[in-house]
N, C-alpha and C positions, 0 to 999 in steps of 0.2 A: 519511250511510250508517254504520250501526253496525259497529264493528270488534270482533268477539267474541273476539279472539285473546289478550287479556290473561289471565294465569293467574288462577284463581278466588280464591286467597287474597289476591293483590295487588288485584284488582278490589273485593273485599269491603272491604278496608282503605280503599281510595280512596273508595268510596261512604260509608263510615262517617265519614271525615273531612269529606267534602263536605257532609254533612247535619247535622253538629254545629255548635253556635253558635260554637265557637272559630274564629277567623280562620285561614286557611291560612298556613303559614310558608313564606316564599319566599326563595330565594337567587337572585342573578343571576350569569350567566356572561358574561364579557367576553373577546373575542378580536380581535386585529388582526394581520395578516400583516406580514412584513418589507416587502413592496412597498407596502402601505398606509401603513406608518410613513414610508417615504421620501417619500410624497406628502403627508405632514402629518396623516394621520388618526390619532387616538389613542384611548386607552381612556376618557378623561374624558367625551367626548360620549355614548358608549354608556351609561356609568354614570348620567348625569343623566336620560336618557330612561327607563332601566329603573326608576330610583327613583321617577320621577313615575308611571309605569304601575302599579307596586306600590302606591303610596299611593292612586291613584285606584280601584284594585280593592278596597281595604280589607284587603290582605294584610299580614302582619307581615314586614318585611325583616330577616332574621336572618343574612345573610352574603353575601359577594362572593368570586368566584373569577375569576382572569384569567390568560390566556396571551398574552404579547406576542411578536410575531415568529413566530407559528405558522400554517402554511398551513391553509386550510379543507379541504384534501383529506386531512389526517391523521386517523387514526382513534383510537379509544380505545387507550390504551397508548402514544400518541405525543404526548400533551398533558399536561405535568406537573401543572398546577393542575386540569385536568378530572379527571385520575386521582384527585387528592385529593378532589375533589367527589364522585366515585363512591364512594370509601371512606366518606365521611361519609353519603352517601345510604343505604348499607347499614345504618348505625347508627340511621336514622330521625330524623335531626336536622332535617329539613325536609320539606315536602310538594310543593314546586313549584320548577322551575328556569325563570328568565326570561332570555330573550335579546333583543337589539334586533331582529335580522333572522334569517331562516332560514339565511343563509349564515354566520352566526356559529357555527351548529351544524355546518355542513359544506356545501361547494360540490358535493359529489358524493353521489348517493343512498346509497352504501355508508356513508359517514361519518355522514350524517344519520340514516338509519333505525336503524343499530346503536346510536346514542346514544338515540334516542327509545324504542326497544324495550327497551333495557337498563334505562332508568328506569321504563318501563311495568311491567316484570316485578317491580319492587320497589314498585309502587304510587305512583309519583311523576309528577306532571303536568309538561308543558312548555308555556310561554307565549311567544309572539312579539310583541314590543311594537309594531313599526311596522305590523303587520296587525291588532293587537288581537284575536288569536285564541289559543286554547289547547285542549288535548285533554281538558278536563273534561266535554265533551259530545260526542255522536256527530257533530254538525255541525262542531264545532271540529276533530275528528280529520280529517274530509274536507278542511277548509280547510288544515290543516297538510300533508296529503299533496300538495295542489296547490302549496303554497309550496315544498316540497322539490323538486318537479318543475321549478318555475320557476327556482329557484336553480341547479340543475344545468344546465338548458337555457342560461341566460345564461352560465354558466362555460364550457360547451362551445362556445358561439358565439364567445366571446372567444378561446379557445384555437384554434379553427378558423381565425379570421381571422389571428391571429398566425402560426400554423404555416404557413398558406398563403402569407403574405408571405415567410417565410423560405425556403420551398421555391422560390418564384419567383426569389428573389435567388440561391440556390445554383445554379440552372440558368443564370444569366447567364454569358456567356463571360468569359475572363480568370481572375482569382483573387479573386473577391468575398470580402469579410469578412462572415461571417454573424453574428458576435457573440462576446463573450468575449475572453480574452487571446490574442494571436497566438502561434503555436508558436515555439519558440526558433529564432533565425536569421531571423525575419521581423518586420516592423513594419506598422502600419496607415497607409496613405496616404489622404489625404482623409477622415480620421476625423471623424465627425459630419455629413458631407455626405450627405444621403439619396440612396441609390442609387449613390453614387460611391466608397465606401470599398473599398479593395483591399489585398491582402497583397503586399508587396514585400520584397526581401531587405534585411535590416539589415546594413550593411557591418561594423560593429563585431563583431556576433555571428557573421557569416560568418568573420571572422578567427579567432575562438575555435574554431569547428567545424573549420577547416582546420588549426589548431594541434593539436587532438586527433587528427585524421586522421594527421598527420605523426608524432606521438609513438607512436601504436599501430602504424601501418604501417611507418614507416621506423626508428624507434628501438626497436620491439619491446616497448613497455610494455603492461601491462594497464590496465584502467580505474582501478583503485585507484592505481596508480603515476602515471597521467596526472592524476588529481585532486590528488595530492600536489604534482606539479610545477606545475600551474596555480595552486594556492594559494600555493606558494613564489614564483611570479612575480608575485603580487599580482593575478591575474585571478580575479574573483569571478563568481558567478551573476548573473542579471538582478536578483535581489532584493538583491544586495550581500553575500549570505552566502557562506561558503566552499563550494567544490564538494565533494559527496559522491559515492560510487560510484553510489548510486541516482539522484541528480540528473543525473549525467553520462549514465547509461544512458537515462533518460527524455527528456532534452533532445536529446542529440547523436545517439542511436540511434533517434530517432523516425521515424515514417513520413514526416513532412513533410520532414525533413532527408535521409533516405536515398532516398526514392522520389519526392520533390517532389510530394506530393499529400495532400489531406485527404479523409476520407469523411464526408459529411453524412448523417445518419440511417444509421449503420452497424450494427454487431452489436447495439448496445444500444437501437436505435430501438423505440419503443412499437408493438406489433402488435395486431391484433384476434384473435378466437378462432381464426381460420383461419391465423394466422401472417403475414398481409399487413400491411405498414407502415400504420399508422393515419393518418399525416399526409402521406404521400407516399413515393415510392420513394427509395432511396439514390442519392446524387449524388457522383461523384468530382470534387473541385475540384483542378484542376491548378495547381501553384505554380511559380514560377521556380526553377531549380536552384541549390543552393549547392555541392554536389559533383557532379562528373561521374558518369555511370552506372558507369564503371569504378572510380572512387575510392570510391563508395558501396558497391559490391559487395565490393571488397577490404577495406574497413573492417569491414563486417558479418562477413566470413569470418574475419578476424583476431580480432575480439572473441569470436566464437563458439568458435573453437579454444582460446582462453585461458580461456574460462569453463567448459570441461569439467571435471568433478570426478569422482572415483572414488566409486562407490556401495558399496564394500566395508564390511562391518560396520555395515550400516544396521540399527539396533536399534529396538525398540518403546519409546516413551517416553509412557506414558499421561498424564503430568502436563505435557507440553509445552503452553505457553500457559495452563495453569491454575495454575501456581505463580508468584506475584507477589512480586517482590523489594522491598526497602526503597526502592529508587529508583522504584517503581511500574511497572517494566518486567517483562514475563513472562520466565520461564526457558524454555529449550528444551533438548532432549536433545543430548548430545554424547558420543561414544564414544572411548575410548582402548584398545579391545579389540585393536587391531593390535599392541599391546605385550604381551609375555607376562604382565606383571603389571598390565595395564591394566584399567580398569573403566568401567562406564556412569556418567555424571554428568549433572547439569543445570547449565547455565551461563546466567547472566542475560543477556538480549539487550541490556541497557544497557552491556555490556562490548564490544559490537561497535563497531568503529572506523568509525562512520557517516560522520563527517567526518574524513578522514585528518589526523592531527596534533593534533586536539582531544582533550580529556580524555574518559575513559569512567568509568562508575560503578565503585565498589570492592566491589560485591557478590561474595562468594566462591562458588566452585563448591559444589555439593551432591551428596553420594553418592546416586545414583539408587535403589539398592536400599533404603537406609535410609529415605529420605523416602517412597518408594512403600509400603513396609511400614507405616509409621506412618499414612499417610492411609488406606490400604485397611482397616486395622484399625478405624478409625472408621466407614468406610462399611459394613463387615460388621456392626457393632453396630446401625447404623441399619436395615439390611436385615433383620436378625434380629427386629426389633420390628414385627410386621405392623400393629398398630394405629397406631403412630406413622407408619409408611410410608404407610398409607392416608390419614391426615390430611394428610401432606405432599403426597401426590399430588393431593388435592382442592385444596389451596392452590396447587399449581403450575399446574394448569389454570385456576385462578381462577374456577371456576364451581360452583354448587351442584348437587346431584343432580337437582333438578327442572328444570333448564334445558332438557334435551332435550324433556321433556313440554311445556313452555311453547312452544318453537319449533314442535313438531308441531301444537299447538293453533292457533298463529298461522297456519301454512300451511293447515290445514283451514279456518279461517275465511276466509282469502283465496280459497281454492278455491270456497267457497260464494258469495262475493261475485262472483267471476269468472263462475261459472255463471249467477248471477242477471243480471249485466250482459249476458252473451251472449243470454240469453233476452229481455231488454228490447230489445236491438238487433234481434233476429229479429222481435219483435212489431211494432216500428216499420216494419221493411222490409215485412212482410206487409200492414200497414195502408196503407202508402204505395202498395204495388203494387195493392191493391184500388181505390184512388182513382186509379189509372193515372197516378201522378206520374212525372216524368222521372227518369233516373238521377242527374242533378245535384241534383235536389231531394231525392232519397232520401239522397244522400251528405251534403248539408247537414243534413238532419234527424238523421242518425246521427253527425255529426262529434263532438259533445260526448260522446256515449256511448262512441264508439270511443277518444277521448282518455282518458276515465276508465278504460276497459278496459285500455288500454296501461299506465297508471300502476299499476293493480292487478297486472297481469302482471309488471311490473318489480319491484314490492314482493315478489311471490310468489317470483320468481327469487332475489332477495337473501336472503329468509328461508330458502329452501332451501339456498343457499350457506352461510349461517351455521350452519344445522343440520348440514350436512356437516362443517364445521369443529369444531363441538361434539362430534360423534361421533368425529372423529379425535382430539380432545383426550381424550375418554373412553377411546379405545383406548390412547393413550399412558399414561393414568393406570392402566389395567389392567396394562399392561406393568410399570409401577413396582411395583404391588401384587404382581405375579407374582414379582418379584425376592425377595420375602420368603419364598417357598415353599421354595426349595432348602435343604437342611440346611446348617448353618453350616460344616461341613468342606468342602462343595462351594464355598462362597463363598471360603473361605480359599485353596483350591487353584486358583482361577481363573487362567488364563493372562493375561499382560499385555494381549494383544489384547482379551480379554473384559473385563478391568478397564477398558480405555479406553472401550469401548462403554457400560459402566454409568456411568462418570464423566460421559460426554457426556449420557446420559439424565438424570442428576441435575443436570447443569450445575454441577459442583463447581468451586470455586476455593479455593486455599490461599494465605493471605496471611502472608508472613514478617514477624515483628514485632521482630526484633533481629538483630544481625550473626550470620552463620554461624560457629560456633566451630571453625574449621579452622586448620591451620598457616599459617605465612607463605607467601604466594604464592597462598593460597586453594585449594590442591589437597589431596586426601586423601592419606594416608600410602602411598607407593608400596611400602614394605617390608611393611606389613601387607597391602596389596593382593596382593602376591606370595604370601604365606603363605595367604591366603584362597583365592586362585585355585588354589594347589597342593593345598589341602585337608589341610595338615599343621600340627602344633603347633610351638612355638618352643622351642629349648634353654632349660632353666630357669635357667642361670647362665652366667657367662663360662667360656670353655673352659679346662680344665686343660692341663697340659703334654702329657699323653698324648693328650688329645683334639685339641690343636693339631697334634700330630704326624700325626694321621690325615688332616688336610686341607691342611697347609702346602705339600705338594708340588703341590697343584692351583692354588696362588696364586703371584703374583709375589713376589720378594724385596723387602723394604723396609727402609729405614734405621730403626734404633732401635725395632724391633718395631712400626713404623707400621701395617703390614698387619694384624698380629694385633689391635692396638687397634681398627682399623677393623671387623674381623669381630665383635669383642665389642660394639662400638657398634651395629652393625646388628642383632644379636640383642637388645640392650637396647631399641632403638627399637621393634621388633616386640613385645617382651614387655610394655613399659610403655604403648605408645601415645603417648609423649611426642614433642615436636618435637626436631629436631636441636640447637638452641641449649641445651636443658635438659640435654643429655648432654655438652656440651663440657668442663665442669669435670672430669668423671671420665675421659673418653676422649680428650681433646685435640681436634684439628681435625676437626670433623665434616664439613666440606666435602669432605675427602679420603675419608671413609667413604661419603658420598653419591655421590661421583664413582665410587669403586670399585664400589659396589653396582650402579649403572646399567650400567657396563661389563660386570660379571660376569654380570648377568642377560641382557644382549644377546648375550653370547658363549656362554651355556649353562653357564658355570662355576658359578654359584650353585646350580643344580640338582644338580651333581655334589657340591658341598660338603654340601648337605642330605642327599644319599643316603649319603655317607661317615659322617655323624653320625646315622644312623638309630637307633642303639641308645642314644644319650645320653638322659638324663632330659629330659622336655619338659613344657611347660605350655600350656594353651589361650591363644589370643589374647584380650586384654582386650576387654570391650565398651565401646568409646569412643563416647559420644554426640556425633556431629558435627552434630546438628541444632539449629537455634535454636527459640525459642518461635514457634508458628505458630497461625493461626486458620483454621478450615475453614468454608466457606460455599457456598451455591448457591441456585438459585431455589427448590427445594423443601426445601433442607437448612437447617433452622432451628437448626442448632447454631452459628450465626454468632457467638454470644457465648462459645463454648466453645473453650478453648485446647488445642492438641495438645502 
């Protein structure tokens, strides 16, 4: 049966290649899943079969692509070497892709047809070795359609049998082990004995759970403190690693430990279009208790009470998760706005004490306002270039402008085939009825046609779903293009919330390429922060005697003019942007100045000092660049080679 859905220019190119004396250029694609690898199946056997097939057909073997340990249910974009194959296909480097079996392409119709159609759209054939079929002819296309249906049916049958067995076992009484690692606090009894494996309490891990309960409930520790104590006592996780807060929360505060139950096919179970569980209903598996109900409830309550945190000063940080440190960990926003001189900052998540007592990265804090300003200025430049943005939008969605037309043509062609098939079925039924055949005979006569109709309808549904996705991608591309329309001053003035949305649309990431040039301790200058927050300039020089007399009564007395030197040091730090150690030679102990400054700010004294000196000569704060070299990139943002 002819498939008229291939776009015209691709079909023309295909026919031209097929009728020229030059042999078709073939590449083969090899794939083996992790499960197949475990069973001893490898790539080499597929390669030999494909090579023989290509040679027998008289095609030129011009390349091989292979994905090892990749499931057949994965689609385009999820197979590294296949994605490379597709990039080369667009460049016209070959005419045909050869695979050993249909399930090398994909074990589900979605993966299979999206591949075949994507190749079809650029005029490239597909051949299946073990069936000796390809889509260079209408008959071959029909055979490939049946091969895809067979591969998916076999896969679904295997899954159905496997999932049915698991469902039956989960419904057994007791505490059956369904598979995978047992939850913390439990072990598998009769492991490997079919139908007999059960989850029972692991006494060693029960002791750890009870120890954590006592530390939290009786000793009043939080989970971090409990992790530190466990590690100090030489008690490690099941893996032998030190306890972290996350590990402690996941293992000790689990449903299995606190509620003595597991949920098979819970919230993440696969469902059908109507939301019903696909492989069976959820099953609650009861486990033997580690903690009593009262102990578990008290532990849960105590941990929840100590986990409460204040939500004050919750600020917007558009670069959270997008700013990548030298240690490869993302930065997150952190606010010190609760202090009168505080500011918004980004802190590397590698500094988090994940495993208490172990080392953390030495990435420094970054001033949020400075880094956001620099990144956004680059984004504004991009958004102001409409031609470049349109090109980037097309690259981002990864589809050419003609794709929607090709998909629409494909659907129209399938509709015609479906109508023709329905007409054929109706004609058979009418003819059989005239011959007064029995209903069973009519069903037998139309069975093959109905199966063909079912396949066509499934293909049509998949093509329609893909078209909907293309249209959604096109809408997102238009959104990207629309960003270029606002005037540049509107882009510059966007609120942080709006910036965050745009950065998300562009999928922007910023990579730090050198240490952050900040003072010791990794924090921005608190003195400069105070002046920026107050919106005032800094005294231009050390205080004269007359000027000192204007503020001395506001400050404590100090030996040998220590307080006055500290005041001058504070002014110098704000004026120069230097670190405290660089001021030590001229002003003496700067630790005293730093201590005084923090106290005076907290007490409101420094604001009084600034007010008293309102008429002295002042200079603006210096522009101190506290940002390292950075590189900006993103899915559509091709300034990846450009440094900020």
